[in-house]
N, C-alpha and C positions, 0 to 999 in steps of 0.2 A: 541487740546487740549494739545499737545505737548508742555511740559516743563512747565504744568501748578504747583503750588503747588498742591500737593495732602494732603487730611485732615479726618482725621477721626471724626466722629461727638458722643458724648456722651451724650445724655439728656432721661429721661425717657418719653416724651412727644411725640409721633410721628409726631404731630401738629406741635409742634416749630421746631423739627426735618425737617420737611419739608421746614418751612418758612425759616430757615438757610441754608438749602442746594441752595433754589430758588435763595438767597441773594449773595452766595458765587460763586454760578458757571456761574451766571450771571456777576461778575467781575473777571471770569475768573481764578478761583479757581475748584478744581477737587476736587469733595467727593467720597473719593473711599470705606469709610465701614460708615455704623450706627450703633450705639449699644444702648440699653438703661439701661444699670447697669453698675458700677465699674467692677463689677466681669467681665463681656465681655470684657470690655473694657483693661483690664489687661491680657486676655484669649488671645485676636485677635490680641493685639498689633504685636506683632512680624510676624505674619502671613500677615499685611497688611504692615507694615514699614510705616505709616504715617511721611510724614514732621513735620505736625503740629498737633496735637490732641485738639480739642475743645469740652472742657469738661464742665457740669454743677458740683457743689457742692453737691445739695440736690436731692440723689436719693434712690431708694431701696436698700437693701443690704450694701455692705459696705460704700458707699457712692463713692463721689467723691475726696475727701481728701485722703481716705486710699488707692483709686484705683493711683492717682498721686505719692503715696511715694512710691506705687509697680513699675509702671513704670519706673521711674527714678533710684529705686535701678536695676533694670533689665538692664536699659541702661541709663548710664550717660548722652548720648547724645539726649536723649528723648526731644522733645518742646512741651509743654503742654501751651496750652491758658484757663486758667479758665474763663466762662461766666457764671456768677451766679446774682441771683437777691438778694444776701447778697453784701449790699453796705457801712457796719461798717469796721473799718481798721482792727479789728480782723481776718476777715476771708482772707483778700487779704495779710496779715502781714505773715497768717501760711500758706496760699498756697506756697506763694513766698519762706519760709524759707524750705517747702518739697520738692521745687524744679520745683516749675513752671515758665516757661519764660514770663507771663503775666497775667495780671486779666484786666476783661472787664465786667463793669456791664450790665444787660438786660435792664436797663432802656438808654442805650448808643444810639447814632445815629447809624443808620444800617453801614456807613461808619466808624463808629468806629471799629467795630469787622474787617471789610476788612482790614483796614489797621493795625490792630494788627497782623491779619495772616500773612500779606506781609512782616512785620516788622520780626516777629519771625521765620519767614521762611529764612531769610537773616542774623539769627545770633545774633539779636538785643533783648531785653528784649521790652514790652509794657506795660503800665501801665494806664489806661484810666484817662484823667486830672481831673475827680472827685473823684476817688480812692487814686492818688497821694497826693492831698489836705488833704483828710483823713487819710491816713498813716502819713503825716508831722504833723499834727495838734494832732493826737495821741501820736506819739512821743514827742512834745513840752510838753505836758502835763504830761507826766511821763508815760504815757499806764495806766491799770486799773487792776482790782484783774485777769483777766482771762492771763495774764502776767504770773503769778505764776505758771500756768500751763504747763506741758511738753505736746508735740505731742499728746501723747497716750491718756493724759487726757482730752484735750481738744476734741479729736475726739470722746470718750465715751461720756462725758457733752453734745455734739451735740445731740447725739442719745439718749441718756438717756433723754434729753430735749424732742424728739419728741414723746417719750412715749414707747420708746422701751424696752423691757426688756433683762433681762441681759443674759437668755440664747441666745434670737436672736442677739443678739449684739456678743455675742462670736462667733455664726456661723456665721454672718456676716465677723467679722475679724480675721476668723479662728483661734482663740484663746480656753483656756477651761475656763469654768463656776469661777473657785477661781480667775484667774486672771484677770478678770474683776471685780467679786465682789472685788478685792481687790483696784482697781482702783477706783471704787464708795465710798469706803471708804474715800481713800483717798483725791477725791474729796469732802463729803461733810466736810471734816476736812479742807480741803484750801478755800473754800468758804463757811464754816460757816452756814452750812445748816444742817437740823436734817431729812429730810425726800423725797422724790421724789417730793410732792407737792413744796415744798419749792423750790426745786433744779428747778424745772418748772416756778415757778414765777421768779426768779432770771436770767434765761435765755430771759425769756421776756424782763424783765427788760433791760437787757444788748444788749437786741436786737439778741442775738442768735438763737430763733425762733420770728417767725411774727404770729401777732394775726387777 
């Protein structure tokens, strides 16, 4: 396996990671670490120094987007491939803005994930064809209300939409309660919602969360 691309898998489902490991290693890619949260990904990244991190976005704790930002902030040469169920333009757009090297949806054919890992390991960006089309159409149509949100606001919106409390979000993002409460206030103003129920309904409408 000498010379194989070294990968760290980040996904909170063990069975899913097992499937990815089998697929990648069958293709000559070496999985050197597996973790099930964004916190653990950030914590062990320096220890393992993977060539590519394959990371989900929707996980317990801080989530993949925040972990991505922290890893790239620590190591500007980090290569993170987001592998997510989210196929709407806003998620890959935010991930790429945060420093991801690529984005592939979990509905893609298995060989697309393998191709993406090799491309990113060789210093190329990679966005699966379906996502590239979504981003292009999103930009042509002028984006939507989510474009008005900062990176932090979008992350908090995503977590609030999952039903997470302000206390839980503050702990996950290592911020104080007041900071998250202030972000929530700005979100409600920008999104023109008055309460948590309206915020969640808007998130469903915008495909931020799936029903």
